mmCIF file of the N, C-alpha and C atoms, coordinates in Angstrom:
data_MODEL
# 
_entry.id   MODEL 
# 
loop_
_atom_site.group_PDB 
_atom_site.id 
_atom_site.type_symbol 
_atom_site.label_atom_id 
_atom_site.label_alt_id 
_atom_site.label_comp_id 
_atom_site.label_asym_id 
_atom_site.label_entity_id 
_atom_site.label_seq_id 
_atom_site.pdbx_PDB_ins_code 
_atom_site.Cartn_x 
_atom_site.Cartn_y 
_atom_site.Cartn_z 
_atom_site.occupancy 
_atom_site.B_iso_or_equiv 
_atom_site.pdbx_formal_charge 
_atom_site.auth_seq_id 
_atom_site.auth_comp_id 
_atom_site.auth_asym_id 
_atom_site.auth_atom_id 
_atom_site.pdbx_PDB_model_num 
ATOM 1   N N  . UNK A 1 1  ? 10.364  6.276   14.108  1.00 0.00 ? 1  UNK A N  1 
ATOM 2   C CA . UNK A 1 1  ? 10.256  5.223   13.144  1.00 0.00 ? 1  UNK A CA 1 
ATOM 3   C C  . UNK A 1 1  ? 9.072   4.154   13.597  1.00 0.00 ? 1  UNK A C  1 
ATOM 4   N N  . UNK A 1 2  ? 9.146   3.955   14.919  1.00 0.00 ? 2  UNK A N  1 
ATOM 5   C CA . UNK A 1 2  ? 8.169   3.085   15.589  1.00 0.00 ? 2  UNK A CA 1 
ATOM 6   C C  . UNK A 1 2  ? 6.847   3.589   15.419  1.00 0.00 ? 2  UNK A C  1 
ATOM 7   N N  . UNK A 1 3  ? 6.700   5.115   15.527  1.00 0.00 ? 3  UNK A N  1 
ATOM 8   C CA . UNK A 1 3  ? 5.403   5.514   15.308  1.00 0.00 ? 3  UNK A CA 1 
ATOM 9   C C  . UNK A 1 3  ? 4.824   5.451   14.054  1.00 0.00 ? 3  UNK A C  1 
ATOM 10  N N  . UNK A 1 4  ? 5.671   5.234   12.905  1.00 0.00 ? 4  UNK A N  1 
ATOM 11  C CA . UNK A 1 4  ? 5.200   5.084   11.602  1.00 0.00 ? 4  UNK A CA 1 
ATOM 12  C C  . UNK A 1 4  ? 4.610   3.588   11.509  1.00 0.00 ? 4  UNK A C  1 
ATOM 13  N N  . UNK A 1 5  ? 5.510   2.686   12.055  1.00 0.00 ? 5  UNK A N  1 
ATOM 14  C CA . UNK A 1 5  ? 5.223   1.254   11.945  1.00 0.00 ? 5  UNK A CA 1 
ATOM 15  C C  . UNK A 1 5  ? 3.740   0.973   12.615  1.00 0.00 ? 5  UNK A C  1 
ATOM 16  N N  . UNK A 1 6  ? 3.627   1.500   13.859  1.00 0.00 ? 6  UNK A N  1 
ATOM 17  C CA . UNK A 1 6  ? 2.465   1.503   14.694  1.00 0.00 ? 6  UNK A CA 1 
ATOM 18  C C  . UNK A 1 6  ? 1.123   1.995   13.795  1.00 0.00 ? 6  UNK A C  1 
ATOM 19  N N  . UNK A 1 7  ? 1.383   3.177   13.286  1.00 0.00 ? 7  UNK A N  1 
ATOM 20  C CA . UNK A 1 7  ? 0.317   3.761   12.275  1.00 0.00 ? 7  UNK A CA 1 
ATOM 21  C C  . UNK A 1 7  ? 0.019   2.986   11.364  1.00 0.00 ? 7  UNK A C  1 
ATOM 22  N N  . UNK A 1 8  ? 0.971   2.329   10.465  1.00 0.00 ? 8  UNK A N  1 
ATOM 23  C CA . UNK A 1 8  ? 0.560   1.403   9.509   1.00 0.00 ? 8  UNK A CA 1 
ATOM 24  C C  . UNK A 1 8  ? 0.006   0.212   10.029  1.00 0.00 ? 8  UNK A C  1 
ATOM 25  N N  . UNK A 1 9  ? 0.268   -0.426  11.126  1.00 0.00 ? 9  UNK A N  1 
ATOM 26  C CA . UNK A 1 9  ? -0.310  -1.416  11.563  1.00 0.00 ? 9  UNK A CA 1 
ATOM 27  C C  . UNK A 1 9  ? -1.698  -1.129  11.963  1.00 0.00 ? 9  UNK A C  1 
ATOM 28  N N  . UNK A 1 10 ? -2.040  -0.020  12.596  1.00 0.00 ? 10 UNK A N  1 
ATOM 29  C CA . UNK A 1 10 ? -3.378  0.287   12.845  1.00 0.00 ? 10 UNK A CA 1 
ATOM 30  C C  . UNK A 1 10 ? -4.168  0.479   11.622  1.00 0.00 ? 10 UNK A C  1 
ATOM 31  N N  . UNK A 1 11 ? -3.752  1.010   10.582  1.00 0.00 ? 11 UNK A N  1 
ATOM 32  C CA . UNK A 1 11 ? -4.492  1.072   9.284   1.00 0.00 ? 11 UNK A CA 1 
ATOM 33  C C  . UNK A 1 11 ? -4.740  -0.297  8.891   1.00 0.00 ? 11 UNK A C  1 
ATOM 34  N N  . UNK A 1 12 ? -3.778  -1.179  8.859   1.00 0.00 ? 12 UNK A N  1 
ATOM 35  C CA . UNK A 1 12 ? -3.999  -2.479  8.330   1.00 0.00 ? 12 UNK A CA 1 
ATOM 36  C C  . UNK A 1 12 ? -5.212  -3.254  9.162   1.00 0.00 ? 12 UNK A C  1 
ATOM 37  N N  . UNK A 1 13 ? -5.091  -2.948  10.377  1.00 0.00 ? 13 UNK A N  1 
ATOM 38  C CA . UNK A 1 13 ? -6.069  -3.620  11.329  1.00 0.00 ? 13 UNK A CA 1 
ATOM 39  C C  . UNK A 1 13 ? -7.519  -3.112  11.125  1.00 0.00 ? 13 UNK A C  1 
ATOM 40  N N  . UNK A 1 14 ? -7.457  -1.834  10.741  1.00 0.00 ? 14 UNK A N  1 
ATOM 41  C CA . UNK A 1 14 ? -8.841  -1.189  10.322  1.00 0.00 ? 14 UNK A CA 1 
ATOM 42  C C  . UNK A 1 14 ? -9.362  -1.713  9.029   1.00 0.00 ? 14 UNK A C  1 
ATOM 43  N N  . UNK A 1 15 ? -8.404  -2.027  8.129   1.00 0.00 ? 15 UNK A N  1 
ATOM 44  C CA . UNK A 1 15 ? -9.002  -2.435  6.698   1.00 0.00 ? 15 UNK A CA 1 
ATOM 45  C C  . UNK A 1 15 ? -9.413  -3.877  7.075   1.00 0.00 ? 15 UNK A C  1 
ATOM 46  N N  . UNK A 1 16 ? -8.595  -4.590  7.836   1.00 0.00 ? 16 UNK A N  1 
ATOM 47  C CA . UNK A 1 16 ? -9.082  -6.033  8.171   1.00 0.00 ? 16 UNK A CA 1 
ATOM 48  C C  . UNK A 1 16 ? -10.373 -6.139  8.664   1.00 0.00 ? 16 UNK A C  1 
ATOM 49  N N  . UNK A 1 17 ? -10.626 -5.385  9.684   1.00 0.00 ? 17 UNK A N  1 
ATOM 50  C CA . UNK A 1 17 ? -12.070 -5.162  10.362  1.00 0.00 ? 17 UNK A CA 1 
ATOM 51  C C  . UNK A 1 17 ? -12.986 -4.917  9.313   1.00 0.00 ? 17 UNK A C  1 
ATOM 52  N N  . UNK A 1 18 ? -12.835 -3.898  8.475   1.00 0.00 ? 18 UNK A N  1 
ATOM 53  C CA . UNK A 1 18 ? -13.788 -3.423  7.492   1.00 0.00 ? 18 UNK A CA 1 
ATOM 54  C C  . UNK A 1 18 ? -14.063 -4.634  6.353   1.00 0.00 ? 18 UNK A C  1 
ATOM 55  N N  . UNK A 1 19 ? -13.062 -5.514  6.228   1.00 0.00 ? 19 UNK A N  1 
ATOM 56  C CA . UNK A 1 19 ? -13.216 -6.645  5.238   1.00 0.00 ? 19 UNK A CA 1 
ATOM 57  C C  . UNK A 1 19 ? -14.096 -7.706  6.018   1.00 0.00 ? 19 UNK A C  1 
ATOM 58  N N  . UNK A 1 20 ? -13.744 -7.937  7.210   1.00 0.00 ? 20 UNK A N  1 
ATOM 59  C CA . UNK A 1 20 ? -14.549 -8.832  8.022   1.00 0.00 ? 20 UNK A CA 1 
ATOM 60  C C  . UNK A 1 20 ? -15.968 -8.568  8.025   1.00 0.00 ? 20 UNK A C  1 
ATOM 61  N N  . UNK A 1 21 ? -16.323 -7.230  8.209   1.00 0.00 ? 21 UNK A N  1 
ATOM 62  C CA . UNK A 1 21 ? -17.594 -6.811  8.282   1.00 0.00 ? 21 UNK A CA 1 
ATOM 63  C C  . UNK A 1 21 ? -18.383 -6.993  7.044   1.00 0.00 ? 21 UNK A C  1 
ATOM 64  N N  . UNK A 1 22 ? -17.728 -6.593  5.799   1.00 0.00 ? 22 UNK A N  1 
ATOM 65  C CA . UNK A 1 22 ? -18.242 -6.750  4.530   1.00 0.00 ? 22 UNK A CA 1 
ATOM 66  C C  . UNK A 1 22 ? -18.575 -8.175  4.266   1.00 0.00 ? 22 UNK A C  1 
ATOM 67  N N  . UNK A 1 23 ? -17.532 -9.199  4.559   1.00 0.00 ? 23 UNK A N  1 
ATOM 68  C CA . UNK A 1 23 ? -17.784 -10.534 4.433   1.00 0.00 ? 23 UNK A CA 1 
ATOM 69  C C  . UNK A 1 23 ? -19.031 -11.170 5.251   1.00 0.00 ? 23 UNK A C  1 
ATOM 70  N N  . UNK A 1 24 ? -18.984 -10.682 6.517   1.00 0.00 ? 24 UNK A N  1 
ATOM 71  C CA . UNK A 1 24 ? -20.152 -11.228 7.332   1.00 0.00 ? 24 UNK A CA 1 
ATOM 72  C C  . UNK A 1 24 ? -21.501 -10.717 7.034   1.00 0.00 ? 24 UNK A C  1 
ATOM 73  N N  . UNK A 1 25 ? -21.627 -9.500  6.315   1.00 0.00 ? 25 UNK A N  1 
ATOM 74  C CA . UNK A 1 25 ? -22.863 -8.961  5.830   1.00 0.00 ? 25 UNK A CA 1 
ATOM 75  C C  . UNK A 1 25 ? -23.254 -9.442  4.374   1.00 0.00 ? 25 UNK A C  1 
ATOM 76  N N  . UNK A 1 26 ? -22.319 -10.201 3.945   1.00 0.00 ? 26 UNK A N  1 
ATOM 77  C CA . UNK A 1 26 ? -22.510 -10.751 2.655   1.00 0.00 ? 26 UNK A CA 1 
ATOM 78  C C  . UNK A 1 26 ? -22.641 -9.715  1.514   1.00 0.00 ? 26 UNK A C  1 
ATOM 79  N N  . UNK A 1 27 ? -21.889 -8.629  1.671   1.00 0.00 ? 27 UNK A N  1 
ATOM 80  C CA . UNK A 1 27 ? -21.808 -7.622  0.702   1.00 0.00 ? 27 UNK A CA 1 
ATOM 81  C C  . UNK A 1 27 ? -20.990 -7.847  -0.452  1.00 0.00 ? 27 UNK A C  1 
ATOM 82  N N  . UNK A 1 28 ? -20.157 -8.878  -0.381  1.00 0.00 ? 28 UNK A N  1 
ATOM 83  C CA . UNK A 1 28 ? -19.219 -9.153  -1.611  1.00 0.00 ? 28 UNK A CA 1 
ATOM 84  C C  . UNK A 1 28 ? -19.155 -10.640 -1.696  1.00 0.00 ? 28 UNK A C  1 
ATOM 85  N N  . UNK A 1 29 ? -19.157 -10.913 -2.898  1.00 0.00 ? 29 UNK A N  1 
ATOM 86  C CA . UNK A 1 29 ? -19.280 -12.311 -3.329  1.00 0.00 ? 29 UNK A CA 1 
ATOM 87  C C  . UNK A 1 29 ? -17.834 -12.908 -3.753  1.00 0.00 ? 29 UNK A C  1 
ATOM 88  N N  . UNK A 1 30 ? -17.582 -14.041 -4.394  1.00 0.00 ? 30 UNK A N  1 
ATOM 89  C CA . UNK A 1 30 ? -16.317 -14.486 -4.626  1.00 0.00 ? 30 UNK A CA 1 
ATOM 90  C C  . UNK A 1 30 ? -15.732 -13.693 -5.875  1.00 0.00 ? 30 UNK A C  1 
ATOM 91  N N  . UNK A 1 31 ? -16.582 -13.264 -6.708  1.00 0.00 ? 31 UNK A N  1 
ATOM 92  C CA . UNK A 1 31 ? -16.292 -12.393 -7.963  1.00 0.00 ? 31 UNK A CA 1 
ATOM 93  C C  . UNK A 1 31 ? -15.828 -11.149 -7.599  1.00 0.00 ? 31 UNK A C  1 
ATOM 94  N N  . UNK A 1 32 ? -16.554 -10.588 -6.627  1.00 0.00 ? 32 UNK A N  1 
ATOM 95  C CA . UNK A 1 32 ? -16.109 -9.111  -6.089  1.00 0.00 ? 32 UNK A CA 1 
ATOM 96  C C  . UNK A 1 32 ? -14.694 -9.277  -5.319  1.00 0.00 ? 32 UNK A C  1 
ATOM 97  N N  . UNK A 1 33 ? -14.554 -10.405 -4.741  1.00 0.00 ? 33 UNK A N  1 
ATOM 98  C CA . UNK A 1 33 ? -13.268 -10.479 -4.027  1.00 0.00 ? 33 UNK A CA 1 
ATOM 99  C C  . UNK A 1 33 ? -12.161 -10.762 -4.935  1.00 0.00 ? 33 UNK A C  1 
ATOM 100 N N  . UNK A 1 34 ? -12.367 -11.445 -5.949  1.00 0.00 ? 34 UNK A N  1 
ATOM 101 C CA . UNK A 1 34 ? -11.243 -11.513 -7.113  1.00 0.00 ? 34 UNK A CA 1 
ATOM 102 C C  . UNK A 1 34 ? -10.879 -10.225 -7.684  1.00 0.00 ? 34 UNK A C  1 
ATOM 103 N N  . UNK A 1 35 ? -12.017 -9.478  -8.073  1.00 0.00 ? 35 UNK A N  1 
ATOM 104 C CA . UNK A 1 35 ? -11.853 -8.107  -8.679  1.00 0.00 ? 35 UNK A CA 1 
ATOM 105 C C  . UNK A 1 35 ? -11.006 -7.192  -7.675  1.00 0.00 ? 35 UNK A C  1 
ATOM 106 N N  . UNK A 1 36 ? -11.391 -7.283  -6.484  1.00 0.00 ? 36 UNK A N  1 
ATOM 107 C CA . UNK A 1 36 ? -10.652 -6.345  -5.536  1.00 0.00 ? 36 UNK A CA 1 
ATOM 108 C C  . UNK A 1 36 ? -9.257  -6.801  -5.389  1.00 0.00 ? 36 UNK A C  1 
ATOM 109 N N  . UNK A 1 37 ? -9.019  -7.999  -5.388  1.00 0.00 ? 37 UNK A N  1 
ATOM 110 C CA . UNK A 1 37 ? -7.616  -8.524  -5.295  1.00 0.00 ? 37 UNK A CA 1 
ATOM 111 C C  . UNK A 1 37 ? -6.753  -8.062  -6.442  1.00 0.00 ? 37 UNK A C  1 
ATOM 112 N N  . UNK A 1 38 ? -7.510  -8.199  -7.593  1.00 0.00 ? 38 UNK A N  1 
ATOM 113 C CA . UNK A 1 38 ? -6.660  -7.688  -8.845  1.00 0.00 ? 38 UNK A CA 1 
ATOM 114 C C  . UNK A 1 38 ? -6.566  -6.227  -8.833  1.00 0.00 ? 38 UNK A C  1 
ATOM 115 N N  . UNK A 1 39 ? -7.431  -5.447  -8.348  1.00 0.00 ? 39 UNK A N  1 
ATOM 116 C CA . UNK A 1 39 ? -7.206  -4.041  -8.234  1.00 0.00 ? 39 UNK A CA 1 
ATOM 117 C C  . UNK A 1 39 ? -6.036  -3.768  -7.219  1.00 0.00 ? 39 UNK A C  1 
ATOM 118 N N  . UNK A 1 40 ? -6.054  -4.410  -6.255  1.00 0.00 ? 40 UNK A N  1 
ATOM 119 C CA . UNK A 1 40 ? -4.894  -4.136  -5.253  1.00 0.00 ? 40 UNK A CA 1 
ATOM 120 C C  . UNK A 1 40 ? -3.734  -4.525  -5.851  1.00 0.00 ? 40 UNK A C  1 
ATOM 121 N N  . UNK A 1 41 ? -3.621  -5.709  -6.588  1.00 0.00 ? 41 UNK A N  1 
ATOM 122 C CA . UNK A 1 41 ? -2.252  -6.162  -7.020  1.00 0.00 ? 41 UNK A CA 1 
ATOM 123 C C  . UNK A 1 41 ? -1.756  -5.324  -8.230  1.00 0.00 ? 41 UNK A C  1 
ATOM 124 N N  . UNK A 1 42 ? -2.747  -4.705  -9.165  1.00 0.00 ? 42 UNK A N  1 
ATOM 125 C CA . UNK A 1 42 ? -2.403  -4.080  -10.423 1.00 0.00 ? 42 UNK A CA 1 
ATOM 126 C C  . UNK A 1 42 ? -2.238  -2.650  -10.291 1.00 0.00 ? 42 UNK A C  1 
ATOM 127 N N  . UNK A 1 43 ? -3.110  -2.083  -9.191  1.00 0.00 ? 43 UNK A N  1 
ATOM 128 C CA . UNK A 1 43 ? -3.005  -0.564  -9.081  1.00 0.00 ? 43 UNK A CA 1 
ATOM 129 C C  . UNK A 1 43 ? -2.367  -0.020  -7.832  1.00 0.00 ? 43 UNK A C  1 
ATOM 130 N N  . UNK A 1 44 ? -2.975  -0.483  -6.632  1.00 0.00 ? 44 UNK A N  1 
ATOM 131 C CA . UNK A 1 44 ? -2.641  0.032   -5.442  1.00 0.00 ? 44 UNK A CA 1 
ATOM 132 C C  . UNK A 1 44 ? -1.328  -0.306  -4.951  1.00 0.00 ? 44 UNK A C  1 
ATOM 133 N N  . UNK A 1 45 ? -0.783  -1.515  -5.171  1.00 0.00 ? 45 UNK A N  1 
ATOM 134 C CA . UNK A 1 45 ? 0.474   -1.870  -4.750  1.00 0.00 ? 45 UNK A CA 1 
ATOM 135 C C  . UNK A 1 45 ? 1.670   -1.073  -5.690  1.00 0.00 ? 45 UNK A C  1 
ATOM 136 N N  . UNK A 1 46 ? 1.505   -0.961  -6.924  1.00 0.00 ? 46 UNK A N  1 
ATOM 137 C CA . UNK A 1 46 ? 2.560   -0.030  -7.583  1.00 0.00 ? 46 UNK A CA 1 
ATOM 138 C C  . UNK A 1 46 ? 2.538   1.584   -7.154  1.00 0.00 ? 46 UNK A C  1 
ATOM 139 N N  . UNK A 1 47 ? 1.282   1.991   -6.932  1.00 0.00 ? 47 UNK A N  1 
ATOM 140 C CA . UNK A 1 47 ? 1.241   3.389   -6.486  1.00 0.00 ? 47 UNK A CA 1 
ATOM 141 C C  . UNK A 1 47 ? 1.945   3.366   -5.087  1.00 0.00 ? 47 UNK A C  1 
ATOM 142 N N  . UNK A 1 48 ? 1.729   2.446   -4.162  1.00 0.00 ? 48 UNK A N  1 
ATOM 143 C CA . UNK A 1 48 ? 2.217   2.501   -2.861  1.00 0.00 ? 48 UNK A CA 1 
ATOM 144 C C  . UNK A 1 48 ? 3.820   2.505   -3.019  1.00 0.00 ? 48 UNK A C  1 
ATOM 145 N N  . UNK A 1 49 ? 4.302   1.603   -3.923  1.00 0.00 ? 49 UNK A N  1 
ATOM 146 C CA . UNK A 1 49 ? 5.758   1.646   -4.203  1.00 0.00 ? 49 UNK A CA 1 
ATOM 147 C C  . UNK A 1 49 ? 6.234   2.884   -4.508  1.00 0.00 ? 49 UNK A C  1 
ATOM 148 N N  . UNK A 1 50 ? 5.567   3.677   -5.726  1.00 0.00 ? 50 UNK A N  1 
ATOM 149 C CA . UNK A 1 50 ? 5.897   4.868   -6.055  1.00 0.00 ? 50 UNK A CA 1 
ATOM 150 C C  . UNK A 1 50 ? 5.943   6.009   -4.999  1.00 0.00 ? 50 UNK A C  1 
ATOM 151 N N  . UNK A 1 51 ? 4.891   5.906   -4.217  1.00 0.00 ? 51 UNK A N  1 
ATOM 152 C CA . UNK A 1 51 ? 4.726   7.052   -3.163  1.00 0.00 ? 51 UNK A CA 1 
ATOM 153 C C  . UNK A 1 51 ? 5.847   6.774   -1.978  1.00 0.00 ? 51 UNK A C  1 
ATOM 154 N N  . UNK A 1 52 ? 6.238   5.534   -1.765  1.00 0.00 ? 52 UNK A N  1 
ATOM 155 C CA . UNK A 1 52 ? 7.459   5.199   -0.836  1.00 0.00 ? 52 UNK A CA 1 
ATOM 156 C C  . UNK A 1 52 ? 8.780   5.873   -1.318  1.00 0.00 ? 52 UNK A C  1 
ATOM 157 N N  . UNK A 1 53 ? 8.891   6.206   -2.677  1.00 0.00 ? 53 UNK A N  1 
ATOM 158 C CA . UNK A 1 53 ? 10.060  6.839   -3.024  1.00 0.00 ? 53 UNK A CA 1 
ATOM 159 C C  . UNK A 1 53 ? 9.980   8.369   -3.081  1.00 0.00 ? 53 UNK A C  1 
ATOM 160 N N  . UNK A 1 54 ? 8.952   8.844   -2.715  1.00 0.00 ? 54 UNK A N  1 
ATOM 161 C CA . UNK A 1 54 ? 8.861   10.434  -2.799  1.00 0.00 ? 54 UNK A CA 1 
ATOM 162 C C  . UNK A 1 54 ? 9.517   11.046  -1.593  1.00 0.00 ? 54 UNK A C  1 
ATOM 163 N N  . UNK A 1 55 ? 10.574  11.951  -1.961  1.00 0.00 ? 55 UNK A N  1 
ATOM 164 C CA . UNK A 1 55 ? 11.283  12.506  -0.910  1.00 0.00 ? 55 UNK A CA 1 
ATOM 165 C C  . UNK A 1 55 ? 11.896  13.833  -1.568  1.00 0.00 ? 55 UNK A C  1 
ATOM 166 N N  . UNK A 1 56 ? 12.348  14.661  -0.710  1.00 0.00 ? 56 UNK A N  1 
ATOM 167 C CA . UNK A 1 56 ? 12.989  16.064  -1.258  1.00 0.00 ? 56 UNK A CA 1 
ATOM 168 C C  . UNK A 1 56 ? 14.204  15.615  -2.130  1.00 0.00 ? 56 UNK A C  1 
ATOM 169 N N  . UNK A 1 57 ? 14.470  16.466  -3.184  1.00 0.00 ? 57 UNK A N  1 
ATOM 170 C CA . UNK A 1 57 ? 15.485  16.300  -3.990  1.00 0.00 ? 57 UNK A CA 1 
ATOM 171 C C  . UNK A 1 57 ? 16.768  16.483  -3.160  1.00 0.00 ? 57 UNK A C  1 
ATOM 172 N N  . UNK A 1 58 ? 17.814  15.627  -3.484  1.00 0.00 ? 58 UNK A N  1 
ATOM 173 C CA . UNK A 1 58 ? 19.007  15.601  -2.822  1.00 0.00 ? 58 UNK A CA 1 
ATOM 174 C C  . UNK A 1 58 ? 20.226  15.282  -3.876  1.00 0.00 ? 58 UNK A C  1 
ATOM 175 N N  . UNK A 1 59 ? 21.204  16.481  -4.035  1.00 0.00 ? 59 UNK A N  1 
ATOM 176 C CA . UNK A 1 59 ? 22.013  16.341  -4.930  1.00 0.00 ? 59 UNK A CA 1 
ATOM 177 C C  . UNK A 1 59 ? 23.187  15.048  -4.678  1.00 0.00 ? 59 UNK A C  1 
ATOM 178 N N  . UNK A 1 60 ? 23.240  14.700  -3.497  1.00 0.00 ? 60 UNK A N  1 
ATOM 179 C CA . UNK A 1 60 ? 24.104  13.745  -3.104  1.00 0.00 ? 60 UNK A CA 1 
ATOM 180 C C  . UNK A 1 60 ? 23.512  12.414  -3.617  1.00 0.00 ? 60 UNK A C  1 
ATOM 181 N N  . UNK A 1 61 ? 22.181  12.307  -3.366  1.00 0.00 ? 61 UNK A N  1 
ATOM 182 C CA . UNK A 1 61 ? 21.685  10.988  -3.832  1.00 0.00 ? 61 UNK A CA 1 
ATOM 183 C C  . UNK A 1 61 ? 21.571  11.028  -5.456  1.00 0.00 ? 61 UNK A C  1 
ATOM 184 N N  . UNK A 1 62 ? 21.468  12.084  -6.160  1.00 0.00 ? 62 UNK A N  1 
ATOM 185 C CA . UNK A 1 62 ? 21.504  12.272  -7.533  1.00 0.00 ? 62 UNK A CA 1 
ATOM 186 C C  . UNK A 1 62 ? 22.771  11.908  -8.096  1.00 0.00 ? 62 UNK A C  1 
ATOM 187 N N  . UNK A 1 63 ? 23.892  12.397  -7.407  1.00 0.00 ? 63 UNK A N  1 
ATOM 188 C CA . UNK A 1 63 ? 25.289  11.968  -8.005  1.00 0.00 ? 63 UNK A CA 1 
ATOM 189 C C  . UNK A 1 63 ? 25.461  10.416  -7.636  1.00 0.00 ? 63 UNK A C  1 
ATOM 190 N N  . UNK A 1 64 ? 24.998  10.011  -6.533  1.00 0.00 ? 64 UNK A N  1 
ATOM 191 C CA . UNK A 1 64 ? 25.038  8.514   -6.174  1.00 0.00 ? 64 UNK A CA 1 
ATOM 192 C C  . UNK A 1 64 ? 24.372  7.622   -7.294  1.00 0.00 ? 64 UNK A C  1 
ATOM 193 N N  . UNK A 1 65 ? 23.282  8.136   -7.648  1.00 0.00 ? 65 UNK A N  1 
ATOM 194 C CA . UNK A 1 65 ? 22.574  7.471   -8.862  1.00 0.00 ? 65 UNK A CA 1 
ATOM 195 C C  . UNK A 1 65 ? 23.201  7.417   -10.084 1.00 0.00 ? 65 UNK A C  1 
ATOM 196 N N  . UNK A 1 66 ? 23.826  8.541   -10.479 1.00 0.00 ? 66 UNK A N  1 
ATOM 197 C CA . UNK A 1 66 ? 24.645  8.569   -11.749 1.00 0.00 ? 66 UNK A CA 1 
ATOM 198 C C  . UNK A 1 66 ? 25.861  7.796   -11.587 1.00 0.00 ? 66 UNK A C  1 
ATOM 199 N N  . UNK A 1 67 ? 26.452  7.739   -10.407 1.00 0.00 ? 67 UNK A N  1 
ATOM 200 C CA . UNK A 1 67 ? 27.589  6.957   -10.220 1.00 0.00 ? 67 UNK A CA 1 
ATOM 201 C C  . UNK A 1 67 ? 27.291  5.377   -10.396 1.00 0.00 ? 67 UNK A C  1 
ATOM 202 N N  . UNK A 1 68 ? 26.062  4.979   -9.831  1.00 0.00 ? 68 UNK A N  1 
ATOM 203 C CA . UNK A 1 68 ? 25.751  3.566   -9.999  1.00 0.00 ? 68 UNK A CA 1 
ATOM 204 C C  . UNK A 1 68 ? 25.538  3.296   -11.589 1.00 0.00 ? 68 UNK A C  1 
ATOM 205 N N  . UNK A 1 69 ? 24.973  4.152   -12.357 1.00 0.00 ? 69 UNK A N  1 
ATOM 206 C CA . UNK A 1 69 ? 24.861  3.880   -13.772 1.00 0.00 ? 69 UNK A CA 1 
ATOM 207 C C  . UNK A 1 69 ? 26.191  3.822   -14.431 1.00 0.00 ? 69 UNK A C  1 
# 
């Protein structure tokens, strides 16, 4: 579990560094920043949520889901 958390923190740090480089080189303006933020909120975040639920099928979980309904 700690390995997964460390891996995600490293990924976020790399993205942060890439964003800083793009900003310092003035490759993105305010409009581009707004567009990228909207893309992250409307597309990437929901896809990450869906991806987090991907797991092998388990009848126990399925029956638990039916029981909750």
